[in-house]
C-alpha positions as CSV (number, residue, x, y, z in Angstrom):
1,M,3.8,27.0,-1.8
2,G,7.4,27.5,-2.3
3,L,9.8,25.2,-4.1
4,F,11.3,24.1,-0.7
5,A,7.9,23.5,0.9
6,R,6.7,21.3,-2.2
7,I,10.3,19.5,-2.0
8,R,9.5,18.8,1.7
9,K,6.2,17.8,1.2
10,E,6.7,15.6,-1.7
11,W,10.0,14.2,-0.5
12,F,9.6,10.5,-0.9
13,I,8.0,10.7,-4.2
14,I,11.3,12.4,-5.4
15,G,13.3,9.8,-3.3
16,I,11.8,7.1,-5.4
17,V,13.1,8.7,-8.7
18,L,16.4,9.3,-7.3
19,V,17.2,6.1,-6.2
20,I,15.8,4.6,-9.4
21,L,18.3,7.0,-11.1
22,S,21.1,5.9,-8.8
23,A,20.4,2.4,-9.6
24,K,20.6,2.9,-13.3
25,V,23.8,5.0,-13.1
26,H,25.6,2.6,-10.7
27,P,23.7,-0.9,-10.4
28,S,26.6,-3.1,-9.3
29,F,26.7,-1.7,-5.9
30,G,23.3,-2.9,-4.9
31,I,23.0,-6.0,-6.9
32,K,22.8,-9.4,-5.3
33,G,26.3,-10.4,-3.9
34,G,27.4,-6.7,-4.5
35,P,29.1,-4.4,-1.9
36,L,25.5,-3.8,-0.1
37,K,24.7,-7.4,0.3
38,P,21.1,-6.9,-0.2
39,E,20.4,-10.6,0.3
40,I,21.1,-10.0,3.9
41,T,20.9,-6.3,4.6
42,I,17.8,-5.8,2.6
43,S,15.7,-9.3,2.8
44,Y,16.2,-9.5,6.5
45,I,17.3,-6.5,8.3
46,A,15.8,-3.7,6.3
47,V,12.4,-5.6,6.0
48,S,12.6,-6.6,9.8
49,L,13.2,-2.9,10.5
50,I,10.1,-1.5,8.8
51,F,7.7,-4.0,10.4
52,F,9.5,-3.5,13.8
53,N,8.8,0.2,13.3
54,S,5.1,-0.3,12.4
55,G,4.7,-2.2,15.5
56,L,6.2,0.2,17.7
57,S,4.4,3.2,16.1
58,L,0.8,1.6,16.0
59,K,-1.3,2.8,18.8
60,T,-3.8,-0.2,19.3
61,E,-5.6,1.8,22.1
62,E,-6.9,3.9,19.3
63,L,-8.7,1.3,17.5
64,T,-11.0,0.1,20.3
65,N,-13.7,2.6,19.6
66,A,-14.0,1.3,16.1
67,L,-13.7,-2.5,16.8
68,F,-17.3,-3.2,17.0
69,H,-18.2,-1.8,13.7
70,I,-18.3,-5.3,12.1
71,R,-20.1,-4.5,9.0
72,L,-17.9,-1.5,8.0
73,H,-14.8,-3.7,8.5
74,L,-16.3,-6.6,6.9
75,F,-17.3,-4.5,3.7
76,I,-13.7,-2.7,3.4
77,Q,-11.8,-6.1,4.0
78,S,-13.8,-7.9,1.5
79,F,-13.6,-5.5,-1.1
80,T,-9.8,-5.0,-0.6
81,L,-8.9,-8.6,-0.6
82,V,-11.6,-10.4,-2.8
83,F,-13.4,-8.1,-5.0
84,F,-10.6,-5.8,-5.9
85,P,-8.1,-8.9,-7.1
86,V,-10.8,-10.8,-8.5
87,S,-12.0,-7.9,-10.8
88,V,-8.5,-7.1,-11.6
89,W,-7.9,-10.6,-12.6
90,L,-11.0,-10.5,-14.9
91,L,-9.7,-7.3,-16.5
92,L,-6.3,-8.7,-17.3
93,R,-8.0,-11.5,-19.2
94,V,-9.0,-9.0,-21.8
95,L,-5.7,-6.9,-21.4
96,A,-3.7,-9.9,-22.2
97,L,-4.8,-9.7,-25.5
98,S,-3.3,-6.2,-25.9
99,N,0.7,-5.3,-26.7
100,I,1.3,-4.4,-23.3
101,D,4.3,-5.8,-21.4
102,Q,2.9,-8.9,-19.9
103,W,5.1,-8.6,-16.6
104,L,3.8,-5.0,-16.1
105,L,0.3,-6.7,-16.2
106,R,0.9,-9.2,-13.8
107,G,2.3,-6.1,-11.7
108,L,-1.2,-5.0,-11.8
109,Q,-2.4,-8.3,-10.4
110,T,0.0,-7.8,-7.4
111,V,-1.2,-4.4,-6.7
112,S,-4.8,-5.9,-6.2
113,C,-3.6,-8.4,-3.7
114,M,-2.1,-6.0,-1.4
115,P,-3.8,-4.7,1.9
116,P,-4.6,-1.3,2.6
117,P,-1.7,1.2,3.7
118,V,-1.3,2.2,7.4
119,S,-0.8,5.8,6.5
120,S,-2.5,7.3,3.2
121,A,-5.8,6.2,3.9
122,V,-5.9,7.6,7.5
123,I,-4.5,10.8,6.6
124,L,-6.9,11.4,3.7
125,T,-9.9,10.3,6.0
126,K,-8.6,12.7,8.7
127,A,-8.2,15.5,6.3
128,V,-11.6,15.3,5.2
129,G,-13.1,14.9,8.6
130,G,-14.4,11.3,8.2
131,N,-14.5,8.3,10.5
132,E,-10.7,8.3,11.4
133,A,-11.0,5.6,13.9
134,A,-12.6,3.2,11.4
135,A,-9.8,3.9,8.9
136,I,-7.0,3.5,11.5
137,F,-8.9,0.1,12.7
138,N,-8.9,-1.2,8.8
139,S,-5.6,0.1,7.8
140,A,-4.1,-1.7,10.8
141,F,-6.2,-4.9,10.7
142,G,-5.9,-4.9,6.9
143,S,-2.2,-4.7,7.1
144,F,-1.9,-7.6,9.7
145,L,-4.5,-9.7,7.7
146,G,-2.3,-8.9,4.6
147,I,0.5,-10.8,6.2
148,V,-1.3,-14.1,5.6
149,V,-3.7,-13.3,3.0
150,T,-1.5,-11.3,0.4
151,P,1.2,-14.2,-0.3
152,V,-1.6,-16.6,-0.6
153,L,-3.4,-14.2,-3.3
154,L,-0.1,-13.7,-5.0
155,L,0.6,-17.4,-5.3
156,L,-3.1,-18.0,-6.3
157,F,-3.1,-15.6,-9.3
158,L,0.7,-15.6,-10.1
159,G,1.8,-19.0,-8.8
160,S,3.1,-20.1,-12.0
161,S,5.6,-17.1,-11.9
162,S,7.1,-18.3,-8.8
163,S,9.1,-21.4,-7.6
164,V,8.9,-20.2,-4.0
165,P,7.2,-22.9,-2.0
166,F,4.8,-21.8,0.6
167,S,6.8,-22.9,3.7
168,S,9.9,-20.8,2.6
169,I,7.6,-17.9,2.3
170,F,5.6,-18.1,5.6
171,S,8.7,-19.0,7.6
172,Q,10.5,-15.8,6.2
173,L,7.5,-13.9,6.5
174,F,7.1,-14.9,10.1
175,V,10.8,-14.0,11.0
176,T,11.0,-10.6,9.1
177,V,7.2,-9.5,9.5
178,V,5.3,-11.2,12.4
179,V,8.3,-11.3,14.9
180,P,9.3,-7.5,14.5
181,L,5.7,-6.5,14.6
182,I,5.0,-8.4,17.8
183,L,8.5,-7.0,19.5
184,G,7.5,-3.5,18.4
185,Q,4.2,-3.7,20.1
186,V,6.1,-5.4,23.3
187,C,8.5,-2.4,23.3
188,R,5.7,0.2,22.9
189,G,4.3,-1.1,26.1
190,F,7.5,-0.1,28.0
191,L,8.0,2.9,25.9
192,R,4.5,4.3,25.5
193,E,4.9,7.6,27.5
194,F,8.4,8.5,26.0
195,L,7.0,7.7,22.3
196,D,3.9,9.9,22.9
197,R,6.0,12.7,24.4
198,R,8.8,12.9,21.7
199,K,6.6,11.6,18.8
200,P,9.3,10.1,16.9
201,P,9.3,10.3,13.1
202,F,8.1,6.8,12.6
203,G,6.9,7.2,8.8
204,V,10.2,8.9,7.8
205,V,12.1,5.9,9.0
206,S,10.0,3.4,7.3
207,S,10.0,5.4,4.0
208,C,13.8,6.0,4.1
209,V,14.2,2.1,4.6
210,L,11.6,1.4,1.9
211,L,13.8,3.5,-0.6
212,T,16.8,1.5,0.1
213,I,14.6,-1.8,-0.8
214,I,13.6,0.1,-4.0
215,Y,17.0,0.8,-4.8
216,T,18.2,-2.8,-4.6
217,T,15.2,-3.8,-6.6
218,F,16.2,-1.7,-9.5
219,C,20.0,-2.5,-9.2
220,D,19.1,-6.0,-10.3
221,T,17.0,-4.8,-13.0
222,F,19.4,-2.4,-14.8
223,N,22.4,-4.9,-14.1
224,N,20.4,-7.5,-16.5
225,S,20.6,-6.3,-20.0
226,S,17.7,-8.7,-21.1
227,I,15.1,-6.8,-19.1
228,Q,13.5,-3.7,-21.3
229,L,10.9,-1.5,-20.2
230,D,8.6,-0.6,-22.9
231,P,7.8,3.4,-22.7
232,T,4.3,2.7,-24.4
233,S,3.4,-0.1,-22.1
234,L,4.3,2.1,-19.1
235,L,2.1,5.0,-20.3
236,F,-0.9,2.4,-20.6
237,I,-0.3,1.0,-17.0
238,V,-0.3,4.5,-15.8
239,L,-3.9,5.2,-17.4
240,I,-5.2,1.8,-16.5
241,I,-4.1,2.7,-12.9
242,F,-5.9,5.9,-12.8
243,S,-8.9,4.4,-14.3
244,I,-9.2,1.5,-11.6
245,Q,-8.8,4.0,-8.7
246,I,-11.6,6.3,-10.1
247,S,-13.8,3.4,-11.3
248,F,-13.6,1.8,-7.7
249,M,-14.1,5.2,-5.9
250,L,-17.2,5.7,-7.9
251,L,-18.5,2.5,-7.3
252,I,-17.9,2.1,-3.4
253,F,-19.4,5.8,-3.2
254,T,-22.5,4.7,-4.9
255,F,-22.9,1.8,-3.0
256,S,-22.0,3.1,0.5
257,T,-24.6,6.0,0.1
258,R,-27.7,4.1,-1.3
259,S,-30.7,4.6,0.3
260,N,-30.9,1.5,2.5
261,S,-27.2,1.8,3.6
262,S,-26.4,1.9,7.2
263,F,-23.2,3.9,6.7
264,S,-22.9,7.5,7.8
265,P,-21.2,10.1,5.7
266,A,-18.1,9.9,7.8
267,D,-18.2,6.0,7.4
268,T,-18.5,6.5,3.6
269,V,-15.3,8.7,3.5
270,A,-13.2,6.0,5.4
271,I,-14.6,3.0,3.2
272,V,-13.7,5.1,0.0
273,F,-10.2,5.7,0.7
274,C,-9.6,2.3,2.8
275,S,-11.0,0.2,0.0
276,T,-9.0,1.5,-3.0
277,H,-5.6,2.4,-1.4
278,K,-2.7,-0.1,-1.4
279,S,0.0,-0.5,0.7
280,L,3.3,0.2,-0.7
281,T,5.2,-0.5,2.7
282,L,3.9,-3.8,3.0
283,G,4.0,-4.5,-0.7
284,I,7.6,-4.1,-1.7
285,P,8.9,-6.2,1.0
286,M,6.6,-9.0,0.5
287,L,7.1,-9.1,-3.4
288,K,10.9,-9.0,-2.6
289,I,10.1,-12.2,-0.3
290,V,7.7,-14.0,-2.7
291,F,9.4,-13.3,-5.9
292,A,13.1,-13.7,-4.3
293,G,15.6,-14.1,-7.0
294,F,13.1,-13.5,-10.0
295,E,14.6,-11.5,-12.5
296,Q,11.5,-9.9,-13.7
297,L,10.8,-8.8,-10.1
298,S,11.4,-4.9,-10.9
299,L,8.9,-5.0,-13.9
300,I,6.3,-6.6,-11.5
301,S,7.0,-3.9,-8.8
302,V,6.7,-1.2,-11.3
303,P,2.9,-0.7,-11.1
304,L,2.9,-0.7,-7.3
305,L,5.5,1.9,-7.4
306,I,3.2,3.9,-9.6
307,Y,-0.1,3.2,-7.7
308,H,1.3,4.4,-4.4
309,P,1.7,8.1,-5.7
310,A,-1.3,7.9,-7.7
311,Q,-3.6,7.2,-5.0
312,I,-2.3,10.0,-3.0
313,L,-2.6,12.5,-5.7
314,L,-6.1,11.5,-6.8
315,G,-7.0,11.6,-3.2
316,S,-5.7,15.1,-2.2
317,V,-7.3,16.5,-5.5
318,L,-10.7,14.9,-4.0
319,V,-10.4,16.1,-0.4
320,P,-12.3,19.4,-1.1
321,S,-14.9,17.9,-2.8
322,I,-15.7,15.1,-0.7
323,R,-15.3,17.3,2.3
324,A,-18.1,19.5,0.9
325,W,-20.1,16.5,0.1
326,M,-19.9,15.2,3.6
327,T,-20.6,18.4,5.4
328,S,-23.7,19.0,3.4
329,R,-24.9,15.5,4.2
330,Q,-24.3,15.8,7.8
331,K,-26.2,19.3,7.8
332,A,-29.0,17.5,6.2
333,H,-29.3,14.8,8.6
334,A,-29.1,16.9,11.6
335,F,-31.6,19.2,10.0
336,L,-34.0,16.2,9.6
337,D,-33.2,15.0,13.1
338,T,-34.5,18.3,14.3
339,V,-37.7,18.2,12.5
């Protein structure tokens, strides 16, 4: 793959690096009260635009085929929003004894509370040839569920870190998340044929808006001289994130392929990706709302910014191996059916 093709493929990851560097060079432009006015343009307009875009792009009719696979949905959502955050909470009780930056460790907890993403889990499931309908349903349903569950989990595990009351959080979430999502779905009902024909770049739009949110978050960080990012702690966080992803993928794979499991090989693929992936698109805006005005917000956000490219990188590397496994299992099942 040529250089330009690689840049085009990885433009979002490159964009994250560039906006963080821009925030470092000139933080005053994007700080609260600065020329960009992020307390209005980001907290309300940008976040609302992301979720309106999600509502406009979400093809709800594609989810009906997977609607009644209740056991699979229950497994994925329970693992994502119950087992994952509780397991990380237990791990952090041990890591708290180390010298790793405590705000980065709290950031790991926020990662565990996030719902599955609408994009990466579906894309990787489709690349392997797994149960794409199940991946679409659980990514979309998990995102809607996360609107309510994720703020509750964040305040449950990190409540002492935030002075924002529940009423304030949910009122802002309703205005900037729920209402835009509903409006997006309503607009889609009128524009379905046009959208299906023209195929607007919904993912690109959301990613560009997300970059502006990341930019303003780090502007506040670099403008505050009291906040320092320890390189050693950052390295440990990267290693921990990859260890968590690999461990949980192996755990889910083992559990969903056991002899008495009713999941097909294609189901297992969807389960592995949907259960271990976390949403950056939902995560950053939610952290911005829940921890509004909190000076360590950017440090808390760092693990999520690392987790996103890590899950895509790891998933992409595993695609050929998982595809080969699924193909062999499907051939074995087909052979047994003919015997």
